[in-house]
C-alpha positions in Angstrom: 0.0 -0.1 0.1 2.6 2.3 0.8 4.6 1.5 -2.2 1.5 2.4 -4.4 1.1 5.5 -2.5 4.7 6.7 -3.2 4.2 5.6 -6.8 1.1 7.9 -7.1 3.1 11.0 -5.5 6.1 10.4 -7.8 3.4 10.5 -10.8 2.2 13.7 -9.7 5.3 15.5 -9.3 6.4 14.2 -12.7 3.2 15.7 -14.1 3.6 19.0 -12.5 7.2 19.2 -13.5 6.5 18.5 -17.2 3.4 21.2 -16.8 6.2 23.7 -15.3 8.7 23.0 -18.1 6.0 23.5 -20.6 5.1 27.0 -19.5 8.7 27.9 -19.3 9.2 26.8 -22.7 6.0 28.5 -24.0 7.0 31.8 -22.1 10.5 31.6 -23.9 8.8 31.5 -27.3 6.6 34.6 -27.5 5.3 35.0 -31.0 5.0 31.5 -31.8 2.0 30.5 -34.1 0.3 27.2 -33.1 2.5 24.0 -33.7 4.7 25.6 -36.3 8.4 26.3 -35.4 8.8 29.8 -34.6 11.2 31.9 -37.0 14.0 34.1 -36.1 13.6 37.6 -36.7 16.2 40.3 -37.1 15.8 44.0 -37.9 17.5 45.4 -40.9 20.3 47.9 -39.7 20.8 48.6 -36.0 18.0 48.0 -33.4 18.3 51.6 -32.5 17.7 53.0 -36.0 15.6 50.5 -37.9 12.5 52.7 -37.4 11.8 55.5 -39.7 9.7 58.1 -38.4 7.8 60.4 -40.6 5.3 62.7 -38.9 2.9 60.6 -37.3 3.9 57.4 -38.7 6.8 54.9 -38.4 8.0 51.8 -40.2 10.3 49.2 -39.3 12.2 46.6 -41.8 13.1 43.2 -40.5 14.2 39.7 -41.8 12.5 36.6 -41.1 14.7 33.5 -41.3 14.4 29.7 -40.3 12.3 26.6 -41.7 10.2 27.4 -44.6 7.1 26.0 -42.4 8.3 28.3 -39.5 5.9 31.3 -38.7 6.2 34.1 -36.2 3.8 36.7 -34.7 5.2 40.2 -34.4 3.9 43.6 -33.0 5.1 47.1 -33.5 4.0 49.4 -30.4 3.9 53.3 -29.8 3.8 54.6 -26.2 3.6 58.2 -24.7 6.7 57.9 -22.4 7.8 59.9 -19.3 11.4 60.4 -20.7 13.6 60.1 -23.6 14.8 56.5 -22.5 11.4 55.4 -21.8 11.9 55.1 -18.3 10.1 54.2 -15.8 8.6 51.6 -18.4 5.6 51.1 -16.1 4.7 54.9 -16.5 4.4 54.3 -20.4 0.7 54.8 -22.0 0.2 52.5 -25.1 -0.8 54.7 -28.1 -1.1 52.3 -31.1 -0.3 48.6 -31.9 -0.2 46.6 -35.0 0.3 42.8 -35.0 0.8 40.3 -37.9 2.0 36.9 -38.7 4.9 36.2 -40.9 6.9 33.8 -42.6 10.6 33.7 -44.0 11.6 36.7 -46.0 12.0 40.6 -45.6 9.2 42.4 -44.4 8.1 46.1 -43.3 5.5 47.0 -40.5 4.4 50.6 -39.6 2.6 52.2 -36.5 1.1 55.4 -35.6 3.3 58.0 -33.6 1.8 60.4 -31.4 2.6 64.0 -32.2 0.8 65.9 -29.3 0.6 64.9 -25.7 0.4 66.4 -22.1 2.8 66.3 -18.9 0.3 64.0 -17.4 0.7 61.4 -20.3 4.4 62.2 -21.0 6.0 64.5 -23.5 7.9 61.6 -25.1 7.2 58.4 -27.4 8.7 55.2 -27.8 8.4 52.6 -30.4 9.3 48.7 -30.3 9.0 45.7 -32.4 8.7 42.9 -30.3 7.6 39.0 -30.7 3.8 38.3 -29.8 1.2 40.5 -28.6 3.0 42.2 -25.7 6.1 44.2 -24.9 8.2 41.3 -23.9 12.0 40.9 -24.2 14.1 40.8 -26.4 12.9 43.9 -28.1 13.9 43.4 -31.7 13.9 47.3 -32.6 13.1 50.6 -31.1 13.2 54.3 -31.3 12.5 57.2 -29.0 11.6 60.8 -29.7 10.1 64.2 -28.4 6.2 65.0 -28.7 4.8 68.3 -28.8 3.3 68.7 -25.4 0.7 71.3 -25.1 0.3 72.8 -21.8 -3.4 73.0 -20.9 -4.4 75.8 -18.7 -8.0 75.3 -17.3 -9.9 78.6 -17.5 -13.3 79.5 -16.1 -16.2 80.8 -18.6 -16.5 84.3 -18.8 -19.2 86.4 -20.3 -19.7 90.1 -20.5 -21.9 93.2 -21.7 -19.2 95.1 -23.3 -21.0 98.3 -24.8 -24.0 100.2 -25.8 -24.2 102.8 -28.5 -27.1 105.0 -29.3 -27.4 107.1 -32.5 -30.0 109.7 -33.3 -32.1 109.0 -36.5 -34.8 111.6 -35.8 -36.1 113.6 -32.8 -37.9 110.7 -31.5 -36.4 107.4 -33.3 -33.0 106.0 -32.1 -30.7 103.2 -33.4 -29.5 101.0 -30.3 -26.5 98.7 -30.9 -25.1 96.6 -28.3 -22.1 94.3 -28.1 -20.9 91.4 -25.8 -18.6 88.6 -25.4 -18.3 85.1 -24.2 -15.4 82.6 -23.8 -14.2 79.3 -22.6 -17.7 77.4 -23.0 -19.8 80.4 -22.0 -22.8 81.3 -24.8 -24.7 84.5 -25.4 -28.5 84.1 -25.8 -29.9 87.2 -26.2 -30.0 91.2 -26.0 -32.8 93.2 -24.0 -32.8 97.0 -24.5 -34.7 98.9 -22.0 -35.8 102.7 -21.8 -36.1 103.6 -18.2 -37.3 107.1 -17.1 -37.4 107.8 -13.2 -36.6 104.3 -12.4 -39.6 102.9 -14.4 -39.1 101.0 -17.7 -41.4 102.6 -20.1 -40.4 100.6 -23.1 -38.4 97.4 -23.6 -37.4 95.3 -26.5 -35.3 91.7 -26.7 -33.5 90.3 -29.5 -32.8 86.7 -29.2 -29.2 85.8 -30.8 -26.1 84.3 -30.2 -24.0 86.9 -32.3 -21.4 89.3 -30.4 -23.4 92.3 -31.6 -27.4 93.1 -32.3 -29.0 96.3 -33.5 -32.3 97.5 -33.2 -34.5 100.8 -33.2 -36.8 102.4 -30.8 -39.4 105.3 -30.8 -40.4 107.5 -28.0 -42.4 110.5 -28.9 -42.8 111.9 -25.0 -40.0 114.6 -24.2 -37.7 114.1 -21.2 -34.4 112.5 -19.9 -34.1 108.8 -20.1 -31.5 106.1 -19.6 -30.9 103.3 -22.2 -29.9 100.1 -20.4 -28.6 96.9 -22.1 -28.8 93.3 -20.5 -27.3 90.5 -22.1 -28.7 87.2 -21.5 -26.0 84.2 -21.4 -25.4 80.8 -20.2 -23.9 82.3 -16.9 -27.0 84.6 -16.5 -27.8 88.1 -17.1 -24.8 90.5 -17.7 -24.8 94.3 -17.9 -22.2 97.0 -16.9 -21.5 100.7 -16.7 -20.5 100.7 -20.3 -24.2 99.3 -21.2 -26.0 102.5 -19.9 -26.5 105.7 -22.0 -28.2 108.6 -21.1 -30.8 110.0 -23.6 -32.7 113.1 -24.0 -35.9 113.6 -26.2 -36.4 117.4 -26.8 -39.6 118.9 -26.8 -41.3 120.2 -30.2 -39.8 123.3 -31.7 -42.2 126.4 -31.7 -44.3 127.0 -34.6 -42.9 129.6 -36.6 -45.0 132.8 -37.0 -47.3 133.2 -39.9 -46.0 135.8 -42.2 -48.7 137.2 -44.9 -47.7 139.2 -48.1 -50.0 141.0 -50.5 -49.9 139.9 -54.3 -52.0 140.5 -57.2 -53.9 137.6 -59.0 -53.1 138.2 -62.6 -56.5 136.7 -63.9 -58.7 139.1 -62.1 -56.2 141.8 -61.3 -57.6 141.6 -57.6 -55.1 142.3 -54.7 -54.8 139.3 -52.4 -53.5 138.4 -48.9 -51.7 135.3 -48.7 -49.3 133.2 -46.7 -45.5 133.5 -47.2 -44.5 130.8 -49.6 -48.0 130.6 -51.1 -47.2 133.6 -53.4 -45.7 131.8 -56.1 -49.2 131.3 -57.6 -49.6 135.2 -58.1 -47.4 138.2 -59.2 -46.2 141.0 -56.9 -48.3 144.2 -56.6 -47.3 146.6 -59.2 -46.7 144.1 -62.0 -47.7 145.0 -65.4 -50.2 142.1 -65.6 -52.4 143.7 -63.2 -52.2 147.4 -64.4 -55.3 148.9 -65.9 -55.6 149.6 -69.5 -58.3 151.5 -71.2 -59.3 149.9 -74.4 -61.9 149.7 -77.2 -64.7 146.9 -77.1 -64.5 145.8 -80.5 -68.1 144.2 -80.3 -69.8 147.5 -79.5 -67.2 150.2 -80.3 -67.5 151.6 -76.6 -64.4 152.1 -74.3 -63.8 150.5 -71.2 -60.9 150.0 -68.7 -59.7 146.2 -67.8 -56.4 144.8 -66.5 -53.5 143.9 -68.8 -53.6 140.1 -68.4 -57.3 140.2 -69.3 -56.3 142.0 -72.4 -53.4 139.6 -73.1 -55.7 136.4 -73.0 -58.7 138.1 -74.6 -56.9 140.2 -77.6 -59.4 139.5 -80.1 -62.2 141.1 -77.8 -60.3 144.3 -77.3 -58.1 146.9 -79.3 -55.8 149.6 -77.8 -56.4 151.9 -81.0 -58.7 154.6 -80.1 -59.4 154.9 -83.7 -61.4 151.6 -83.5 -64.0 153.2 -81.2 -64.2 157.0 -82.8 -67.7 158.2 -82.1 -69.9 159.1 -85.1 -72.9 161.6 -85.0 -76.3 160.3 -85.2 -79.0 161.8 -87.4 -81.4 164.1 -85.6 -84.7 162.3 -85.3 -87.6 164.3 -87.0 -90.4 165.1 -85.0 -94.0 165.1 -86.1 -96.6 167.9 -85.5 -100.3 168.0 -85.4 -102.7 170.9 -86.4 -105.5 170.8 -83.8 -107.7 173.3 -85.5 -107.8 171.5 -88.7 -109.5 168.5 -86.5 -113.0 168.8 -87.4 -114.7 166.1 -85.1 -113.4 164.0 -82.4 -112.2 160.8 -83.9 -114.2 157.7 -83.4 -114.0 155.8 -80.1 -114.8 152.5 -78.7 -116.9 150.9 -76.2 -114.5 151.8 -73.3 -114.5 155.5 -74.4 -118.1 155.7 -74.3 -118.3 154.4 -71.1 -115.7 156.9 -69.6 -117.8 159.6 -71.1 -121.0 158.3 -69.5 -119.2 158.0 -66.1 -118.0 161.5 -66.2 -121.4 163.0 -67.0 -122.7 161.1 -64.2 -120.1 162.7 -61.7 -120.8 166.3 -63.0 -124.7 166.0 -62.2 -124.0 164.5 -58.7 -121.4 167.3 -58.0 -124.0 170.0 -59.3 -126.6 168.3 -57.0 -124.6 168.3 -53.8 -123.7 171.9 -54.4 -127.3 173.2 -54.9 -128.5 171.3 -51.7 -125.7 172.9 -49.6 -126.7 176.2 -50.6 -130.3 175.7 -50.0 -129.8 174.5 -46.4 -127.3 177.6 -45.9 
């Protein structure tokens, strides 16, 4: 029984030993591909200068030798490094890795190279050509270099109302232009222009925009002293400043100018008129020849009359300035008819109306005589 137990223990130790040996064998041959024998790799040129770096890319050329059935897995690696020699290695940070399997022959691999970095990552780079997918020894080729190490300064976002300009368009109309700034993440959202009098807002206008300037117009007819105040809405809240407040005065209406009247002549009628200054262009001044009286002959009836010169000018076919056109001529005397009443032997015959008048007269005479006789008798 003891001999069997001892044999079993020896068997376990043998298996464990074989496993350890096998692990050590696999660890000694990184980059081996399956059951194929691993090829041997050697950089073309010196290990420290085998990489050719061009901007953000690097290439390395190498030879693979061994049995024609051999295979090998290789990787090109690039790292951010804390120093030019790459130490301490545990502080390196992987930037890029390319892995491929090769057979015998001459080959080339490439890898990306960091061009910018920070102090936290490291201001240098390191390049390696190694077996397998891990950065293990031996390193077949390597290179070092400096990276553009940016200094990142953390800044707080800022937003401000930077200015307000007020331009007069007319007595009651104004152009308002506001300016603002925002940086380091802050954003402009809009502009609010307020017209303030005695602490009270009498008019307000808002423009929604992310631009660094905004313009609007505002009308106010009530005379007085005002303040125009600009407030800029930003991602950090509302912003204003002393540069964003402007005094504004709206003057009262100017007094009406006095009305001036002038006397003129109407050339069509010759009449003297009183009109407002500025309206006299439709007439002629007093004393203008167009308004003078002219004695003319009326051609239609040959009489003389007085008219305005302007009337003569517009009716020249009706009048004449030549007195000869209106010379007076003597009219022949009118012959009068005379009657010799003595030669009239009898009254002319009359009609019924005349007879009635004669009868009425006779009756009246008789009545008058009777009235006279009675009045004498009573006396």
